mmCIF file of the C-alpha atoms, coordinates in Angstrom:
data_MODEL
# 
_entry.id   MODEL 
# 
loop_
_atom_site.group_PDB 
_atom_site.id 
_atom_site.type_symbol 
_atom_site.label_atom_id 
_atom_site.label_alt_id 
_atom_site.label_comp_id 
_atom_site.label_asym_id 
_atom_site.label_entity_id 
_atom_site.label_seq_id 
_atom_site.pdbx_PDB_ins_code 
_atom_site.Cartn_x 
_atom_site.Cartn_y 
_atom_site.Cartn_z 
_atom_site.occupancy 
_atom_site.B_iso_or_equiv 
_atom_site.pdbx_formal_charge 
_atom_site.auth_seq_id 
_atom_site.auth_comp_id 
_atom_site.auth_asym_id 
_atom_site.auth_atom_id 
_atom_site.pdbx_PDB_model_num 
ATOM 1   C CA . MET A 1 1   ? -32.428 237.559 87.917  1.00 0.00 ? 1   MET A CA 1 
ATOM 2   C CA . LYS A 1 2   ? -34.573 238.410 84.171  1.00 0.00 ? 2   LYS A CA 1 
ATOM 3   C CA . ARG A 1 3   ? -32.943 241.810 82.604  1.00 0.00 ? 3   ARG A CA 1 
ATOM 4   C CA . PRO A 1 4   ? -35.444 244.471 81.912  1.00 0.00 ? 4   PRO A CA 1 
ATOM 5   C CA . GLN A 1 5   ? -35.867 245.447 79.020  1.00 0.00 ? 5   GLN A CA 1 
ATOM 6   C CA . ASN A 1 6   ? -33.235 247.924 77.513  1.00 0.00 ? 6   ASN A CA 1 
ATOM 7   C CA . SER A 1 7   ? -35.290 250.913 76.672  1.00 0.00 ? 7   SER A CA 1 
ATOM 8   C CA . LEU A 1 8   ? -33.809 254.453 75.536  1.00 0.00 ? 8   LEU A CA 1 
ATOM 9   C CA . SER A 1 9   ? -33.956 256.138 78.593  1.00 0.00 ? 9   SER A CA 1 
ATOM 10  C CA . GLU A 1 10  ? -32.353 253.116 80.764  1.00 0.00 ? 10  GLU A CA 1 
ATOM 11  C CA . ARG A 1 11  ? -29.650 253.434 78.432  1.00 0.00 ? 11  ARG A CA 1 
ATOM 12  C CA . SER A 1 12  ? -29.526 257.022 78.455  1.00 0.00 ? 12  SER A CA 1 
ATOM 13  C CA . VAL A 1 13  ? -29.553 257.298 82.581  1.00 0.00 ? 13  VAL A CA 1 
ATOM 14  C CA . THR A 1 14  ? -26.778 253.812 81.839  1.00 0.00 ? 14  THR A CA 1 
ATOM 15  C CA . ARG A 1 15  ? -24.392 256.424 80.486  1.00 0.00 ? 15  ARG A CA 1 
ATOM 16  C CA . TYR A 1 16  ? -25.035 259.554 82.663  1.00 0.00 ? 16  TYR A CA 1 
ATOM 17  C CA . LEU A 1 17  ? -24.348 257.311 85.741  1.00 0.00 ? 17  LEU A CA 1 
ATOM 18  C CA . LEU A 1 18  ? -21.209 255.833 84.231  1.00 0.00 ? 18  LEU A CA 1 
ATOM 19  C CA . SER A 1 19  ? -20.576 259.255 82.877  1.00 0.00 ? 19  SER A CA 1 
ATOM 20  C CA . GLY A 1 20  ? -20.438 260.711 86.045  1.00 0.00 ? 20  GLY A CA 1 
ATOM 21  C CA . VAL A 1 21  ? -16.981 259.108 87.258  1.00 0.00 ? 21  VAL A CA 1 
ATOM 22  C CA . PRO A 1 22  ? -14.718 261.580 86.015  1.00 0.00 ? 22  PRO A CA 1 
ATOM 23  C CA . PHE A 1 23  ? -17.317 264.612 87.549  1.00 0.00 ? 23  PHE A CA 1 
ATOM 24  C CA . ILE A 1 24  ? -17.027 262.882 90.920  1.00 0.00 ? 24  ILE A CA 1 
ATOM 25  C CA . ILE A 1 25  ? -13.422 262.246 90.841  1.00 0.00 ? 25  ILE A CA 1 
ATOM 26  C CA . PHE A 1 26  ? -12.474 265.528 90.003  1.00 0.00 ? 26  PHE A CA 1 
ATOM 27  C CA . PHE A 1 27  ? -14.755 267.462 91.994  1.00 0.00 ? 27  PHE A CA 1 
ATOM 28  C CA . GLY A 1 28  ? -13.870 265.293 94.409  1.00 0.00 ? 28  GLY A CA 1 
ATOM 29  C CA . THR A 1 29  ? -10.654 265.860 94.723  1.00 0.00 ? 29  THR A CA 1 
ATOM 30  C CA . LEU A 1 30  ? -10.896 269.223 94.555  1.00 0.00 ? 30  LEU A CA 1 
ATOM 31  C CA . THR A 1 31  ? -13.383 269.830 97.864  1.00 0.00 ? 31  THR A CA 1 
ATOM 32  C CA . HIS A 1 32  ? -10.032 268.208 99.698  1.00 0.00 ? 32  HIS A CA 1 
ATOM 33  C CA . PHE A 1 33  ? -8.201  271.563 99.222  1.00 0.00 ? 33  PHE A CA 1 
ATOM 34  C CA . ILE A 1 34  ? -11.757 273.742 99.374  1.00 0.00 ? 34  ILE A CA 1 
ATOM 35  C CA . PHE A 1 35  ? -11.352 273.839 103.132 1.00 0.00 ? 35  PHE A CA 1 
ATOM 36  C CA . GLU A 1 36  ? -8.687  275.881 103.324 1.00 0.00 ? 36  GLU A CA 1 
ATOM 37  C CA . TRP A 1 37  ? -9.296  278.086 100.369 1.00 0.00 ? 37  TRP A CA 1 
ATOM 38  C CA . SER A 1 38  ? -11.748 279.474 102.537 1.00 0.00 ? 38  SER A CA 1 
ATOM 39  C CA . ASN A 1 39  ? -10.092 280.388 105.387 1.00 0.00 ? 39  ASN A CA 1 
ATOM 40  C CA . GLN A 1 40  ? -11.273 277.599 106.346 1.00 0.00 ? 40  GLN A CA 1 
ATOM 41  C CA . ALA A 1 41  ? -15.143 278.810 106.572 1.00 0.00 ? 41  ALA A CA 1 
ATOM 42  C CA . VAL A 1 42  ? -17.337 276.711 108.698 1.00 0.00 ? 42  VAL A CA 1 
ATOM 43  C CA . LEU A 1 43  ? -20.703 276.604 106.383 1.00 0.00 ? 43  LEU A CA 1 
ATOM 44  C CA . VAL A 1 44  ? -17.688 275.276 103.761 1.00 0.00 ? 44  VAL A CA 1 
ATOM 45  C CA . GLY A 1 45  ? -17.022 272.750 105.801 1.00 0.00 ? 45  GLY A CA 1 
ATOM 46  C CA . LEU A 1 46  ? -20.522 270.602 106.006 1.00 0.00 ? 46  LEU A CA 1 
ATOM 47  C CA . PHE A 1 47  ? -19.252 269.943 101.901 1.00 0.00 ? 47  PHE A CA 1 
ATOM 48  C CA . VAL A 1 48  ? -15.654 269.328 102.225 1.00 0.00 ? 48  VAL A CA 1 
ATOM 49  C CA . PRO A 1 49  ? -13.004 267.767 104.044 1.00 0.00 ? 49  PRO A CA 1 
ATOM 50  C CA . VAL A 1 50  ? -11.950 269.867 107.567 1.00 0.00 ? 50  VAL A CA 1 
ATOM 51  C CA . ASN A 1 51  ? -8.782  267.684 109.125 1.00 0.00 ? 51  ASN A CA 1 
ATOM 52  C CA . GLU A 1 52  ? -7.192  264.881 107.543 1.00 0.00 ? 52  GLU A CA 1 
ATOM 53  C CA . SER A 1 53  ? -9.387  261.443 109.002 1.00 0.00 ? 53  SER A CA 1 
ATOM 54  C CA . VAL A 1 54  ? -10.470 258.753 107.111 1.00 0.00 ? 54  VAL A CA 1 
ATOM 55  C CA . TRP A 1 55  ? -14.681 260.579 107.965 1.00 0.00 ? 55  TRP A CA 1 
ATOM 56  C CA . GLU A 1 56  ? -14.023 263.890 106.929 1.00 0.00 ? 56  GLU A CA 1 
ATOM 57  C CA . HIS A 1 57  ? -12.500 262.727 103.622 1.00 0.00 ? 57  HIS A CA 1 
ATOM 58  C CA . LEU A 1 58  ? -15.904 260.855 102.335 1.00 0.00 ? 58  LEU A CA 1 
ATOM 59  C CA . LYS A 1 59  ? -17.208 264.003 101.368 1.00 0.00 ? 59  LYS A CA 1 
ATOM 60  C CA . MET A 1 60  ? -14.392 264.055 98.602  1.00 0.00 ? 60  MET A CA 1 
ATOM 61  C CA . SER A 1 61  ? -16.933 261.309 97.281  1.00 0.00 ? 61  SER A CA 1 
ATOM 62  C CA . PHE A 1 62  ? -20.103 261.564 98.778  1.00 0.00 ? 62  PHE A CA 1 
ATOM 63  C CA . TRP A 1 63  ? -21.402 265.515 98.148  1.00 0.00 ? 63  TRP A CA 1 
ATOM 64  C CA . PRO A 1 64  ? -20.018 265.297 94.398  1.00 0.00 ? 64  PRO A CA 1 
ATOM 65  C CA . THR A 1 65  ? -22.246 261.506 93.631  1.00 0.00 ? 65  THR A CA 1 
ATOM 66  C CA . PHE A 1 66  ? -24.758 263.112 95.663  1.00 0.00 ? 66  PHE A CA 1 
ATOM 67  C CA . LEU A 1 67  ? -25.134 266.168 92.724  1.00 0.00 ? 67  LEU A CA 1 
ATOM 68  C CA . TRP A 1 68  ? -24.580 263.865 90.042  1.00 0.00 ? 68  TRP A CA 1 
ATOM 69  C CA . PHE A 1 69  ? -28.195 262.233 91.402  1.00 0.00 ? 69  PHE A CA 1 
ATOM 70  C CA . LEU A 1 70  ? -30.015 264.671 92.034  1.00 0.00 ? 70  LEU A CA 1 
ATOM 71  C CA . GLY A 1 71  ? -28.904 265.762 88.144  1.00 0.00 ? 71  GLY A CA 1 
ATOM 72  C CA . ALA A 1 72  ? -29.850 263.070 86.723  1.00 0.00 ? 72  ALA A CA 1 
ATOM 73  C CA . LEU A 1 73  ? -33.105 263.103 88.944  1.00 0.00 ? 73  LEU A CA 1 
ATOM 74  C CA . LEU A 1 74  ? -33.433 267.495 87.183  1.00 0.00 ? 74  LEU A CA 1 
ATOM 75  C CA . VAL A 1 75  ? -32.072 265.473 83.558  1.00 0.00 ? 75  VAL A CA 1 
ATOM 76  C CA . PHE A 1 76  ? -33.948 262.521 83.567  1.00 0.00 ? 76  PHE A CA 1 
ATOM 77  C CA . ARG A 1 77  ? -37.797 263.139 85.036  1.00 0.00 ? 77  ARG A CA 1 
ATOM 78  C CA . GLY A 1 78  ? -40.712 262.541 83.355  1.00 0.00 ? 78  GLY A CA 1 
ATOM 79  C CA . LYS A 1 79  ? -39.353 260.817 80.430  1.00 0.00 ? 79  LYS A CA 1 
ATOM 80  C CA . GLY A 1 80  ? -39.621 257.960 79.302  1.00 0.00 ? 80  GLY A CA 1 
ATOM 81  C CA . ASP A 1 81  ? -39.604 255.315 81.481  1.00 0.00 ? 81  ASP A CA 1 
ATOM 82  C CA . PHE A 1 82  ? -37.677 256.450 84.337  1.00 0.00 ? 82  PHE A CA 1 
ATOM 83  C CA . SER A 1 83  ? -38.110 255.830 87.653  1.00 0.00 ? 83  SER A CA 1 
ATOM 84  C CA . ALA A 1 84  ? -37.028 258.667 90.400  1.00 0.00 ? 84  ALA A CA 1 
ATOM 85  C CA . SER A 1 85  ? -37.861 254.921 93.016  1.00 0.00 ? 85  SER A CA 1 
ATOM 86  C CA . ARG A 1 86  ? -35.121 253.388 90.947  1.00 0.00 ? 86  ARG A CA 1 
ATOM 87  C CA . LEU A 1 87  ? -32.773 256.218 90.890  1.00 0.00 ? 87  LEU A CA 1 
ATOM 88  C CA . LEU A 1 88  ? -33.210 256.650 94.782  1.00 0.00 ? 88  LEU A CA 1 
ATOM 89  C CA . LEU A 1 89  ? -32.040 253.118 95.048  1.00 0.00 ? 89  LEU A CA 1 
ATOM 90  C CA . ALA A 1 90  ? -29.273 253.372 92.681  1.00 0.00 ? 90  ALA A CA 1 
ATOM 91  C CA . ALA A 1 91  ? -28.383 256.954 94.786  1.00 0.00 ? 91  ALA A CA 1 
ATOM 92  C CA . ALA A 1 92  ? -28.227 254.972 98.274  1.00 0.00 ? 92  ALA A CA 1 
ATOM 93  C CA . THR A 1 93  ? -26.294 252.088 96.603  1.00 0.00 ? 93  THR A CA 1 
ATOM 94  C CA . ALA A 1 94  ? -23.628 254.120 95.252  1.00 0.00 ? 94  ALA A CA 1 
ATOM 95  C CA . LEU A 1 95  ? -23.564 256.176 98.351  1.00 0.00 ? 95  LEU A CA 1 
ATOM 96  C CA . PHE A 1 96  ? -23.046 253.105 100.151 1.00 0.00 ? 96  PHE A CA 1 
ATOM 97  C CA . VAL A 1 97  ? -20.757 251.288 98.206  1.00 0.00 ? 97  VAL A CA 1 
ATOM 98  C CA . CYS A 1 98  ? -18.284 253.964 97.936  1.00 0.00 ? 98  CYS A CA 1 
ATOM 99  C CA . PRO A 1 99  ? -17.383 254.775 101.573 1.00 0.00 ? 99  PRO A CA 1 
ATOM 100 C CA . LEU A 1 100 ? -17.544 250.939 102.080 1.00 0.00 ? 100 LEU A CA 1 
ATOM 101 C CA . THR A 1 101 ? -14.823 250.554 99.382  1.00 0.00 ? 101 THR A CA 1 
ATOM 102 C CA . ILE A 1 102 ? -12.499 253.167 100.678 1.00 0.00 ? 102 ILE A CA 1 
ATOM 103 C CA . VAL A 1 103 ? -12.808 252.465 104.474 1.00 0.00 ? 103 VAL A CA 1 
ATOM 104 C CA . THR A 1 104 ? -12.598 248.358 104.070 1.00 0.00 ? 104 THR A CA 1 
ATOM 105 C CA . PHE A 1 105 ? -9.269  248.933 101.671 1.00 0.00 ? 105 PHE A CA 1 
ATOM 106 C CA . PHE A 1 106 ? -7.885  251.470 103.696 1.00 0.00 ? 106 PHE A CA 1 
ATOM 107 C CA . TYR A 1 107 ? -7.823  250.194 106.787 1.00 0.00 ? 107 TYR A CA 1 
ATOM 108 C CA . THR A 1 108 ? -6.433  246.919 105.277 1.00 0.00 ? 108 THR A CA 1 
ATOM 109 C CA . ALA A 1 109 ? -3.982  248.440 103.431 1.00 0.00 ? 109 ALA A CA 1 
ATOM 110 C CA . GLU A 1 110 ? -2.768  250.111 106.207 1.00 0.00 ? 110 GLU A CA 1 
ATOM 111 C CA . GLY A 1 111 ? -3.813  247.508 109.457 1.00 0.00 ? 111 GLY A CA 1 
ATOM 112 C CA . GLY A 1 112 ? -2.548  244.486 107.601 1.00 0.00 ? 112 GLY A CA 1 
ATOM 113 C CA . PHE A 1 113 ? -0.025  246.001 105.098 1.00 0.00 ? 113 PHE A CA 1 
ATOM 114 C CA . GLY A 1 114 ? 1.520   248.933 107.182 1.00 0.00 ? 114 GLY A CA 1 
ATOM 115 C CA . ILE A 1 115 ? 1.494   250.745 103.642 1.00 0.00 ? 115 ILE A CA 1 
ATOM 116 C CA . GLU A 1 116 ? 0.315   254.283 104.429 1.00 0.00 ? 116 GLU A CA 1 
ATOM 117 C CA . SER A 1 117 ? 0.532   256.191 100.392 1.00 0.00 ? 117 SER A CA 1 
ATOM 118 C CA . LEU A 1 118 ? -1.582  258.943 99.529  1.00 0.00 ? 118 LEU A CA 1 
ATOM 119 C CA . TRP A 1 119 ? -0.853  257.296 95.705  1.00 0.00 ? 119 TRP A CA 1 
ATOM 120 C CA . VAL A 1 120 ? -2.915  254.407 97.207  1.00 0.00 ? 120 VAL A CA 1 
ATOM 121 C CA . ASP A 1 121 ? -5.378  256.776 99.184  1.00 0.00 ? 121 ASP A CA 1 
ATOM 122 C CA . GLY A 1 122 ? -5.993  258.007 95.781  1.00 0.00 ? 122 GLY A CA 1 
ATOM 123 C CA . LEU A 1 123 ? -6.301  254.596 93.431  1.00 0.00 ? 123 LEU A CA 1 
ATOM 124 C CA . LEU A 1 124 ? -8.803  254.155 96.503  1.00 0.00 ? 124 LEU A CA 1 
ATOM 125 C CA . PHE A 1 125 ? -11.326 256.977 95.875  1.00 0.00 ? 125 PHE A CA 1 
ATOM 126 C CA . PHE A 1 126 ? -11.263 256.250 91.852  1.00 0.00 ? 126 PHE A CA 1 
ATOM 127 C CA . LEU A 1 127 ? -12.019 252.906 92.692  1.00 0.00 ? 127 LEU A CA 1 
ATOM 128 C CA . GLY A 1 128 ? -14.790 253.449 95.693  1.00 0.00 ? 128 GLY A CA 1 
ATOM 129 C CA . ILE A 1 129 ? -16.730 256.175 93.179  1.00 0.00 ? 129 ILE A CA 1 
ATOM 130 C CA . ILE A 1 130 ? -16.278 253.699 90.008  1.00 0.00 ? 130 ILE A CA 1 
ATOM 131 C CA . LEU A 1 131 ? -17.486 250.469 92.227  1.00 0.00 ? 131 LEU A CA 1 
ATOM 132 C CA . GLY A 1 132 ? -20.419 253.213 93.447  1.00 0.00 ? 132 GLY A CA 1 
ATOM 133 C CA . GLN A 1 133 ? -20.739 254.135 89.905  1.00 0.00 ? 133 GLN A CA 1 
ATOM 134 C CA . CYS A 1 134 ? -21.137 250.359 88.699  1.00 0.00 ? 134 CYS A CA 1 
ATOM 135 C CA . ALA A 1 135 ? -22.999 249.176 91.736  1.00 0.00 ? 135 ALA A CA 1 
ATOM 136 C CA . ALA A 1 136 ? -25.860 252.591 90.878  1.00 0.00 ? 136 ALA A CA 1 
ATOM 137 C CA . VAL A 1 137 ? -25.869 251.415 87.247  1.00 0.00 ? 137 VAL A CA 1 
ATOM 138 C CA . HIS A 1 138 ? -26.958 248.145 88.158  1.00 0.00 ? 138 HIS A CA 1 
ATOM 139 C CA . VAL A 1 139 ? -29.727 248.728 90.812  1.00 0.00 ? 139 VAL A CA 1 
ATOM 140 C CA . TYR A 1 140 ? -30.632 251.093 88.816  1.00 0.00 ? 140 TYR A CA 1 
ATOM 141 C CA . ARG A 1 141 ? -31.590 248.322 86.010  1.00 0.00 ? 141 ARG A CA 1 
ATOM 142 C CA . TYR A 1 142 ? -32.487 245.378 88.052  1.00 0.00 ? 142 TYR A CA 1 
ATOM 143 C CA . ALA A 1 143 ? -34.725 247.435 90.609  1.00 0.00 ? 143 ALA A CA 1 
ATOM 144 C CA . LYS A 1 144 ? -38.013 246.158 91.737  1.00 0.00 ? 144 LYS A CA 1 
ATOM 145 C CA . PRO A 1 145 ? -38.333 249.314 94.198  1.00 0.00 ? 145 PRO A CA 1 
ATOM 146 C CA . SER A 1 146 ? -40.991 248.769 96.500  1.00 0.00 ? 146 SER A CA 1 
ATOM 147 C CA . ARG A 1 147 ? -42.110 251.857 99.166  1.00 0.00 ? 147 ARG A CA 1 
ATOM 148 C CA . LEU A 1 148 ? -40.438 249.866 101.554 1.00 0.00 ? 148 LEU A CA 1 
ATOM 149 C CA . TRP A 1 149 ? -37.025 249.779 100.153 1.00 0.00 ? 149 TRP A CA 1 
ATOM 150 C CA . VAL A 1 150 ? -37.473 253.179 98.585  1.00 0.00 ? 150 VAL A CA 1 
ATOM 151 C CA . GLY A 1 151 ? -37.687 254.487 102.382 1.00 0.00 ? 151 GLY A CA 1 
ATOM 152 C CA . VAL A 1 152 ? -34.736 252.838 103.708 1.00 0.00 ? 152 VAL A CA 1 
ATOM 153 C CA . ALA A 1 153 ? -32.811 254.498 101.091 1.00 0.00 ? 153 ALA A CA 1 
ATOM 154 C CA . ALA A 1 154 ? -33.862 257.322 101.828 1.00 0.00 ? 154 ALA A CA 1 
ATOM 155 C CA . GLY A 1 155 ? -33.836 257.369 105.286 1.00 0.00 ? 155 GLY A CA 1 
ATOM 156 C CA . PHE A 1 156 ? -29.796 255.330 104.507 1.00 0.00 ? 156 PHE A CA 1 
ATOM 157 C CA . VAL A 1 157 ? -29.024 258.560 102.210 1.00 0.00 ? 157 VAL A CA 1 
ATOM 158 C CA . LEU A 1 158 ? -30.900 261.135 104.820 1.00 0.00 ? 158 LEU A CA 1 
ATOM 159 C CA . LEU A 1 159 ? -29.192 260.185 107.431 1.00 0.00 ? 159 LEU A CA 1 
ATOM 160 C CA . PHE A 1 160 ? -25.721 260.121 106.027 1.00 0.00 ? 160 PHE A CA 1 
ATOM 161 C CA . ILE A 1 161 ? -26.100 263.117 105.597 1.00 0.00 ? 161 ILE A CA 1 
ATOM 162 C CA . ALA A 1 162 ? -26.888 264.087 108.807 1.00 0.00 ? 162 ALA A CA 1 
ATOM 163 C CA . ALA A 1 163 ? -24.095 262.323 110.329 1.00 0.00 ? 163 ALA A CA 1 
ATOM 164 C CA . LEU A 1 164 ? -21.154 264.225 107.825 1.00 0.00 ? 164 LEU A CA 1 
ATOM 165 C CA . ILE A 1 165 ? -23.011 266.887 109.108 1.00 0.00 ? 165 ILE A CA 1 
ATOM 166 C CA . LEU A 1 166 ? -22.845 266.385 113.038 1.00 0.00 ? 166 LEU A CA 1 
ATOM 167 C CA . PHE A 1 167 ? -19.101 264.763 112.904 1.00 0.00 ? 167 PHE A CA 1 
ATOM 168 C CA . THR A 1 168 ? -18.232 268.050 111.127 1.00 0.00 ? 168 THR A CA 1 
ATOM 169 C CA . PHE A 1 169 ? -18.566 269.111 114.899 1.00 0.00 ? 169 PHE A CA 1 
ATOM 170 C CA . ARG A 1 170 ? -18.989 266.697 117.170 1.00 0.00 ? 170 ARG A CA 1 
ATOM 171 C CA . GLN A 1 171 ? -16.911 263.708 116.485 1.00 0.00 ? 171 GLN A CA 1 
ATOM 172 C CA . PRO A 1 172 ? -16.868 260.452 118.466 1.00 0.00 ? 172 PRO A CA 1 
ATOM 173 C CA . HIS A 1 173 ? -13.934 259.538 119.599 1.00 0.00 ? 173 HIS A CA 1 
ATOM 174 C CA . LEU A 1 174 ? -13.392 256.744 117.300 1.00 0.00 ? 174 LEU A CA 1 
ATOM 175 C CA . PRO A 1 175 ? -10.370 255.929 114.647 1.00 0.00 ? 175 PRO A CA 1 
ATOM 176 C CA . LEU A 1 176 ? -12.307 256.621 111.578 1.00 0.00 ? 176 LEU A CA 1 
ATOM 177 C CA . LEU A 1 177 ? -12.287 260.577 113.214 1.00 0.00 ? 177 LEU A CA 1 
ATOM 178 C CA . LEU A 1 178 ? -9.198  261.495 113.965 1.00 0.00 ? 178 LEU A CA 1 
ATOM 179 C CA . ASP A 1 179 ? -7.452  263.391 112.020 1.00 0.00 ? 179 ASP A CA 1 
ATOM 180 C CA . LYS A 1 180 ? -3.606  261.535 112.327 1.00 0.00 ? 180 LYS A CA 1 
ATOM 181 C CA . PRO A 1 181 ? -1.743  264.563 112.292 1.00 0.00 ? 181 PRO A CA 1 
ATOM 182 C CA . THR A 1 182 ? -3.071  267.274 114.973 1.00 0.00 ? 182 THR A CA 1 
ATOM 183 C CA . GLY A 1 183 ? -4.514  264.180 117.340 1.00 0.00 ? 183 GLY A CA 1 
ATOM 184 C CA . THR A 1 184 ? -7.896  266.303 117.456 1.00 0.00 ? 184 THR A CA 1 
ATOM 185 C CA . TYR A 1 185 ? -10.792 265.701 116.122 1.00 0.00 ? 185 TYR A CA 1 
ATOM 186 C CA . GLY A 1 186 ? -13.408 268.053 114.000 1.00 0.00 ? 186 GLY A CA 1 
ATOM 187 C CA . ILE A 1 187 ? -13.615 271.296 112.655 1.00 0.00 ? 187 ILE A CA 1 
# 
């Protein structure tokens, strides 16, 4: 694939996306505690983990990443050759790669090797965010968005948001959504 011209705004977007890694890690980690700090406020639970299920912990990376990409849209819109379509594809990529990485490696470590460790969970969180942001940079730099793919990306992001919200209250009884310490699902 031919590399696009490396313009100032492309370099700026790349730096911005990669600089999001510490932000996403910091605020994502902080979200782990916010539900308890809020006295279990239901509205807060839409955006932060409400229990110890793997699914709920995906909120820790999703919402900070989503906010970081919204920030990119606000910062770069109308500047240089910035492409909101490519940014949407990049955001959808990060929001897909990160949870896929976390879930895949979590179940590989736990189910395949019997490893249950907060350190490993933390490392998987970091790895998912790093791989998600790196994949997003690649997509932003090389994607040639079509209406179809932009629609698919927007649909994926909206579907994921809907699932995160819905499954906070009405979780299917699947291992991914089980709060192991309590044996319950959702709020």
